PDB file of N, CA, C and O in Angstrom:
ATOM      1  N   MET A   1      82.982 102.581 103.398  1.00  0.00           N
ATOM      2  CA  MET A   1      82.657 102.032 104.783  1.00  0.00           C
ATOM      3  C   MET A   1      81.724 101.244 105.220  1.00  0.00           C
ATOM      4  O   MET A   1      81.838 100.425 106.132  1.00  0.00           O
ATOM      5  N   VAL A   2      80.706 101.492 104.529  1.00  0.00           N
ATOM      6  CA  VAL A   2      79.748 100.477 104.978  1.00  0.00           C
ATOM      7  C   VAL A   2      79.879  99.041 103.479  1.00  0.00           C
ATOM      8  O   VAL A   2      79.224  98.020 103.685  1.00  0.00           O
ATOM      9  N   ALA A   3      80.518  99.104 102.451  1.00  0.00           N
ATOM     10  CA  ALA A   3      80.839  97.800 102.033  1.00  0.00           C
ATOM     11  C   ALA A   3      81.502  96.823 103.591  1.00  0.00           C
ATOM     12  O   ALA A   3      81.026  95.971 104.342  1.00  0.00           O
ATOM     13  N   GLU A   4      83.215  97.770 103.437  1.00  0.00           N
ATOM     14  CA  GLU A   4      83.895  97.089 104.305  1.00  0.00           C
ATOM     15  C   GLU A   4      83.523  96.639 105.675  1.00  0.00           C
ATOM     16  O   GLU A   4      84.295  95.743 106.017  1.00  0.00           O
ATOM     17  N   SER A   5      82.571  96.932 106.664  1.00  0.00           N
ATOM     18  CA  SER A   5      81.711  97.413 108.001  1.00  0.00           C
ATOM     19  C   SER A   5      81.333  95.559 107.636  1.00  0.00           C
ATOM     20  O   SER A   5      80.517  95.215 108.491  1.00  0.00           O
ATOM     21  N   ALA A   6      81.574  94.667 106.936  1.00  0.00           N
ATOM     22  CA  ALA A   6      80.577  93.604 107.007  1.00  0.00           C
ATOM     23  C   ALA A   6      78.642  93.893 107.704  1.00  0.00           C
ATOM     24  O   ALA A   6      77.735  94.662 107.384  1.00  0.00           O
ATOM     25  N   GLU A   7      78.747  93.155 108.403  1.00  0.00           N
ATOM     26  CA  GLU A   7      77.303  93.329 109.362  1.00  0.00           C
ATOM     27  C   GLU A   7      77.487  94.150 110.725  1.00  0.00           C
ATOM     28  O   GLU A   7      76.523  94.341 111.466  1.00  0.00           O
ATOM     29  N   ALA A   8      78.602  94.563 110.982  1.00  0.00           N
ATOM     30  CA  ALA A   8      78.752  95.599 111.989  1.00  0.00           C
ATOM     31  C   ALA A   8      78.707  97.193 111.607  1.00  0.00           C
ATOM     32  O   ALA A   8      79.500  97.944 112.175  1.00  0.00           O
ATOM     33  N   ILE A   9      78.115  97.522 110.991  1.00  0.00           N
ATOM     34  CA  ILE A   9      77.746  98.847 110.422  1.00  0.00           C
ATOM     35  C   ILE A   9      77.868  99.675 111.618  1.00  0.00           C
ATOM     36  O   ILE A   9      76.942  99.654 112.429  1.00  0.00           O
ATOM     37  N   ASP A  10      79.240 100.645 111.899  1.00  0.00           N
ATOM     38  CA  ASP A  10      79.090 101.670 113.156  1.00  0.00           C
ATOM     39  C   ASP A  10      78.856 103.345 111.654  1.00  0.00           C
ATOM     40  O   ASP A  10      79.356 103.911 110.681  1.00  0.00           O
ATOM     41  N   GLU A  11      77.561 103.296 112.748  1.00  0.00           N
ATOM     42  CA  GLU A  11      77.063 104.823 112.120  1.00  0.00           C
ATOM     43  C   GLU A  11      77.128 106.331 112.245  1.00  0.00           C
ATOM     44  O   GLU A  11      76.520 107.226 111.659  1.00  0.00           O
ATOM     45  N   ASP A  12      78.559 106.338 113.704  1.00  0.00           N
ATOM     46  CA  ASP A  12      78.539 106.915 114.270  1.00  0.00           C
ATOM     47  C   ASP A  12      79.897 106.987 113.293  1.00  0.00           C
ATOM     48  O   ASP A  12      79.958 108.068 112.707  1.00  0.00           O
ATOM     49  N   ALA A  13      80.772 106.262 113.052  1.00  0.00           N
ATOM     50  CA  ALA A  13      82.069 106.566 111.604  1.00  0.00           C
ATOM     51  C   ALA A  13      81.788 106.868 110.678  1.00  0.00           C
ATOM     52  O   ALA A  13      82.573 107.428 109.913  1.00  0.00           O
ATOM     53  N   ILE A  14      80.262 106.552 110.320  1.00  0.00           N
ATOM     54  CA  ILE A  14      80.060 106.805 108.314  1.00  0.00           C
ATOM     55  C   ILE A  14      79.363 108.485 109.041  1.00  0.00           C
ATOM     56  O   ILE A  14      79.844 109.397 108.368  1.00  0.00           O
ATOM     57  N   ARG A  15      78.456 109.023 110.124  1.00  0.00           N
ATOM     58  CA  ARG A  15      78.878 109.907 109.750  1.00  0.00           C
ATOM     59  C   ARG A  15      79.951 111.115 110.348  1.00  0.00           C
ATOM     60  O   ARG A  15      79.924 112.318 110.089  1.00  0.00           O
ATOM     61  N   ASP A  16      80.557 110.640 110.914  1.00  0.00           N
ATOM     62  CA  ASP A  16      82.073 111.649 111.386  1.00  0.00           C
ATOM     63  C   ASP A  16      82.885 111.648 109.916  1.00  0.00           C
ATOM     64  O   ASP A  16      83.827 112.422 109.744  1.00  0.00           O
ATOM     65  N   GLN A  17      82.506 110.846 109.014  1.00  0.00           N
ATOM     66  CA  GLN A  17      83.602 110.845 107.993  1.00  0.00           C
ATOM     67  C   GLN A  17      83.334 111.434 107.007  1.00  0.00           C
ATOM     68  O   GLN A  17      84.137 112.026 106.285  1.00  0.00           O
ATOM     69  N   ALA A  18      81.879 111.318 106.823  1.00  0.00           N
ATOM     70  CA  ALA A  18      80.812 112.462 105.747  1.00  0.00           C
ATOM     71  C   ALA A  18      81.108 114.158 106.360  1.00  0.00           C
ATOM     72  O   ALA A  18      80.746 115.096 105.651  1.00  0.00           O
ATOM     73  N   ILE A  19      81.565 114.336 107.274  1.00  0.00           N
ATOM     74  CA  ILE A  19      81.135 115.243 108.293  1.00  0.00           C
ATOM     75  C   ILE A  19      82.582 115.956 107.594  1.00  0.00           C
ATOM     76  O   ILE A  19      82.517 117.082 107.100  1.00  0.00           O
ATOM     77  N   LYS A  20      83.947 115.130 107.613  1.00  0.00           N
ATOM     78  CA  LYS A  20      85.748 115.364 107.664  1.00  0.00           C
ATOM     79  C   LYS A  20      84.888 115.835 105.977  1.00  0.00           C
ATOM     80  O   LYS A  20      84.808 117.063 105.971  1.00  0.00           O
ATOM     81  N   ASP A  21      84.311 115.274 104.732  1.00  0.00           N
ATOM     82  CA  ASP A  21      84.016 114.932 103.535  1.00  0.00           C
ATOM     83  C   ASP A  21      83.611 116.496 103.322  1.00  0.00           C
ATOM     84  O   ASP A  21      83.960 117.071 102.291  1.00  0.00           O
ATOM     85  N   GLY A  22      82.786 117.233 104.438  1.00  0.00           N
ATOM     86  CA  GLY A  22      81.638 117.971 103.778  1.00  0.00           C
ATOM     87  C   GLY A  22      80.337 118.241 103.898  1.00  0.00           C
ATOM     88  O   GLY A  22      79.626 119.100 103.377  1.00  0.00           O
ATOM     89  N   MET A  23      80.082 117.193 104.831  1.00  0.00           N
ATOM     90  CA  MET A  23      78.665 117.204 104.687  1.00  0.00           C
ATOM     91  C   MET A  23      78.165 118.307 105.823  1.00  0.00           C
ATOM     92  O   MET A  23      78.761 118.892 106.728  1.00  0.00           O
ATOM     93  N   LEU A  24      77.038 118.315 105.437  1.00  0.00           N
ATOM     94  CA  LEU A  24      76.420 119.370 106.600  1.00  0.00           C
ATOM     95  C   LEU A  24      75.274 118.331 106.583  1.00  0.00           C
ATOM     96  O   LEU A  24      74.633 117.792 105.680  1.00  0.00           O
ATOM     97  N   THR A  25      75.264 118.242 108.300  1.00  0.00           N
ATOM     98  CA  THR A  25      74.388 118.176 108.963  1.00  0.00           C
ATOM     99  C   THR A  25      72.786 119.142 108.835  1.00  0.00           C
ATOM    100  O   THR A  25      72.731 120.184 108.182  1.00  0.00           O
ATOM    101  N   LEU A  26      71.594 118.566 109.574  1.00  0.00           N
ATOM    102  CA  LEU A  26      70.437 119.117 109.337  1.00  0.00           C
ATOM    103  C   LEU A  26      70.530 120.422 110.132  1.00  0.00           C
ATOM    104  O   LEU A  26      70.072 121.441 109.616  1.00  0.00           O
ATOM    105  N   ALA A  27      71.081 120.471 111.332  1.00  0.00           N
ATOM    106  CA  ALA A  27      71.460 121.525 112.320  1.00  0.00           C
ATOM    107  C   ALA A  27      71.921 122.791 111.362  1.00  0.00           C
ATOM    108  O   ALA A  27      71.467 123.912 111.130  1.00  0.00           O
ATOM    109  N   ASP A  28      73.036 122.037 110.938  1.00  0.00           N
ATOM    110  CA  ASP A  28      74.041 122.758 110.203  1.00  0.00           C
ATOM    111  C   ASP A  28      73.584 123.761 108.714  1.00  0.00           C
ATOM    112  O   ASP A  28      73.783 124.961 108.526  1.00  0.00           O
ATOM    113  N   SER A  29      72.902 122.717 107.791  1.00  0.00           N
ATOM    114  CA  SER A  29      72.066 123.352 107.227  1.00  0.00           C
ATOM    115  C   SER A  29      70.546 124.799 107.211  1.00  0.00           C
ATOM    116  O   SER A  29      70.021 125.744 106.622  1.00  0.00           O
ATOM    117  N   ALA A  30      70.559 123.781 108.532  1.00  0.00           N
ATOM    118  CA  ALA A  30      69.679 125.332 108.856  1.00  0.00           C
ATOM    119  C   ALA A  30      70.222 126.060 109.575  1.00  0.00           C
ATOM    120  O   ALA A  30      69.346 126.923 109.626  1.00  0.00           O
ATOM    121  N   ARG A  31      71.217 126.524 110.377  1.00  0.00           N
ATOM    122  CA  ARG A  31      71.964 127.661 110.513  1.00  0.00           C
ATOM    123  C   ARG A  31      72.237 128.040 109.392  1.00  0.00           C
ATOM    124  O   ARG A  31      71.695 129.140 109.279  1.00  0.00           O
ATOM    125  N   VAL A  32      72.864 127.741 108.296  1.00  0.00           N
ATOM    126  CA  VAL A  32      72.762 128.497 106.856  1.00  0.00           C
ATOM    127  C   VAL A  32      71.119 129.273 106.567  1.00  0.00           C
ATOM    128  O   VAL A  32      71.055 130.500 106.489  1.00  0.00           O
ATOM    129  N   LEU A  33      70.188 128.633 106.465  1.00  0.00           N
ATOM    130  CA  LEU A  33      69.256 129.413 105.835  1.00  0.00           C
ATOM    131  C   LEU A  33      68.903 130.232 106.683  1.00  0.00           C
ATOM    132  O   LEU A  33      68.224 131.133 106.189  1.00  0.00           O
ATOM    133  N   VAL A  34      69.156 130.361 108.339  1.00  0.00           N
ATOM    134  CA  VAL A  34      68.340 130.685 108.757  1.00  0.00           C
ATOM    135  C   VAL A  34      69.328 131.913 108.534  1.00  0.00           C
ATOM    136  O   VAL A  34      68.682 132.904 108.194  1.00  0.00           O
ATOM    137  N   ASN A  35      70.820 132.175 108.629  1.00  0.00           N
ATOM    138  CA  ASN A  35      71.449 133.174 107.801  1.00  0.00           C
ATOM    139  C   ASN A  35      71.553 134.085 106.998  1.00  0.00           C
ATOM    140  O   ASN A  35      72.191 135.138 107.010  1.00  0.00           O
ATOM    141  N   MET A  36      70.677 133.476 106.075  1.00  0.00           N
ATOM    142  CA  MET A  36      70.531 133.922 104.676  1.00  0.00           C
ATOM    143  C   MET A  36      69.403 134.457 104.600  1.00  0.00           C
ATOM    144  O   MET A  36      68.981 134.815 103.500  1.00  0.00           O
ATOM    145  N   GLY A  37      68.652 134.633 105.771  1.00  0.00           N
ATOM    146  CA  GLY A  37      66.818 134.836 106.000  1.00  0.00           C
ATOM    147  C   GLY A  37      66.229 133.831 105.234  1.00  0.00           C
ATOM    148  O   GLY A  37      65.730 134.369 104.246  1.00  0.00           O
ATOM    149  N   GLU A  38      66.060 132.690 105.225  1.00  0.00           N
ATOM    150  CA  GLU A  38      65.084 131.568 104.358  1.00  0.00           C
ATOM    151  C   GLU A  38      64.445 131.163 105.425  1.00  0.00           C
ATOM    152  O   GLU A  38      63.640 130.237 105.326  1.00  0.00           O
ATOM    153  N   THR A  39      64.647 131.680 106.432  1.00  0.00           N
ATOM    154  CA  THR A  39      64.034 130.635 107.433  1.00  0.00           C
ATOM    155  C   THR A  39      63.780 131.098 108.855  1.00  0.00           C
ATOM    156  O   THR A  39      64.743 131.865 108.886  1.00  0.00           O
ATOM    157  N   THR A  40      63.287 131.219 109.941  1.00  0.00           N
ATOM    158  CA  THR A  40      63.375 131.510 111.059  1.00  0.00           C
ATOM    159  C   THR A  40      64.377 130.762 112.313  1.00  0.00           C
ATOM    160  O   THR A  40      64.682 129.582 112.142  1.00  0.00           O
ATOM    161  N   VAL A  41      64.724 131.273 113.196  1.00  0.00           N
ATOM    162  CA  VAL A  41      65.138 130.187 114.129  1.00  0.00           C
ATOM    163  C   VAL A  41      64.486 129.382 114.614  1.00  0.00           C
ATOM    164  O   VAL A  41      64.934 128.248 114.783  1.00  0.00           O
ATOM    165  N   GLU A  42      62.834 129.837 115.100  1.00  0.00           N
ATOM    166  CA  GLU A  42      61.870 129.098 115.154  1.00  0.00           C
ATOM    167  C   GLU A  42      61.672 127.860 115.115  1.00  0.00           C
ATOM    168  O   GLU A  42      61.614 126.997 115.991  1.00  0.00           O
ATOM    169  N   GLU A  43      61.523 127.840 113.482  1.00  0.00           N
ATOM    170  CA  GLU A  43      61.996 126.726 112.325  1.00  0.00           C
ATOM    171  C   GLU A  43      63.022 125.892 112.743  1.00  0.00           C
ATOM    172  O   GLU A  43      62.992 124.722 113.125  1.00  0.00           O
ATOM    173  N   MET A  44      64.030 126.762 112.596  1.00  0.00           N
ATOM    174  CA  MET A  44      65.165 125.482 112.500  1.00  0.00           C
ATOM    175  C   MET A  44      65.280 124.948 113.921  1.00  0.00           C
ATOM    176  O   MET A  44      66.114 124.090 114.208  1.00  0.00           O
ATOM    177  N   MET A  45      64.251 125.577 114.997  1.00  0.00           N
ATOM    178  CA  MET A  45      64.364 124.316 116.346  1.00  0.00           C
ATOM    179  C   MET A  45      63.168 123.683 116.086  1.00  0.00           C
ATOM    180  O   MET A  45      62.843 123.169 117.156  1.00  0.00           O
ATOM    181  N   ARG A  46      62.686 123.541 115.604  1.00  0.00           N
ATOM    182  CA  ARG A  46      61.508 122.840 115.232  1.00  0.00           C
ATOM    183  C   ARG A  46      61.655 121.893 114.479  1.00  0.00           C
ATOM    184  O   ARG A  46      61.146 120.781 114.622  1.00  0.00           O
ATOM    185  N   MET A  47      62.432 122.283 113.525  1.00  0.00           N
ATOM    186  CA  MET A  47      63.434 120.405 112.965  1.00  0.00           C
ATOM    187  C   MET A  47      64.011 119.842 113.034  1.00  0.00           C
ATOM    188  O   MET A  47      63.845 118.666 112.708  1.00  0.00           O
ATOM    189  N   THR A  48      65.571 120.546 113.727  1.00  0.00           N
ATOM    190  CA  THR A  48      66.809 120.049 114.292  1.00  0.00           C
ATOM    191  C   THR A  48      66.291 119.532 116.031  1.00  0.00           C
ATOM    192  O   THR A  48      67.117 118.837 116.625  1.00  0.00           O
ATOM    193  N   ALA A  49      65.126 119.836 116.692  1.00  0.00           N
ATOM    194  CA  ALA A  49      65.085 118.914 118.109  1.00  0.00           C
ATOM    195  C   ALA A  49      65.673 117.490 118.095  1.00  0.00           C
ATOM    196  O   ALA A  49      66.501 116.897 118.788  1.00  0.00           O
ATOM    197  N   SER A  50      64.768 117.123 116.825  1.00  0.00           N
ATOM    198  CA  SER A  50      65.566 116.081 117.513  1.00  0.00           C
ATOM    199  C   SER A  50      67.217 115.324 117.036  1.00  0.00           C
ATOM    200  O   SER A  50      67.524 114.144 117.201  1.00  0.00           O
ATOM    201  N   GLU A  51      67.863 116.141 116.576  1.00  0.00           N
ATOM    202  CA  GLU A  51      69.425 115.567 116.103  1.00  0.00           C
ATOM    203  C   GLU A  51      70.453 115.916 117.314  1.00  0.00           C
ATOM    204  O   GLU A  51      71.641 115.607 117.223  1.00  0.00           O
TER     205      GLU A  51
END
């Protein structure tokens, strides 16, 4: 997608395609870690607040 976009890279389209292809966002990954007991909800919120 990046190579085909020439100079106008559509970051949202790349992100959407990556998610469709199985990428986990930072927030999704953090939720998994909370469910596994590896981190807290507070830490998840602190790290993903800007996403």
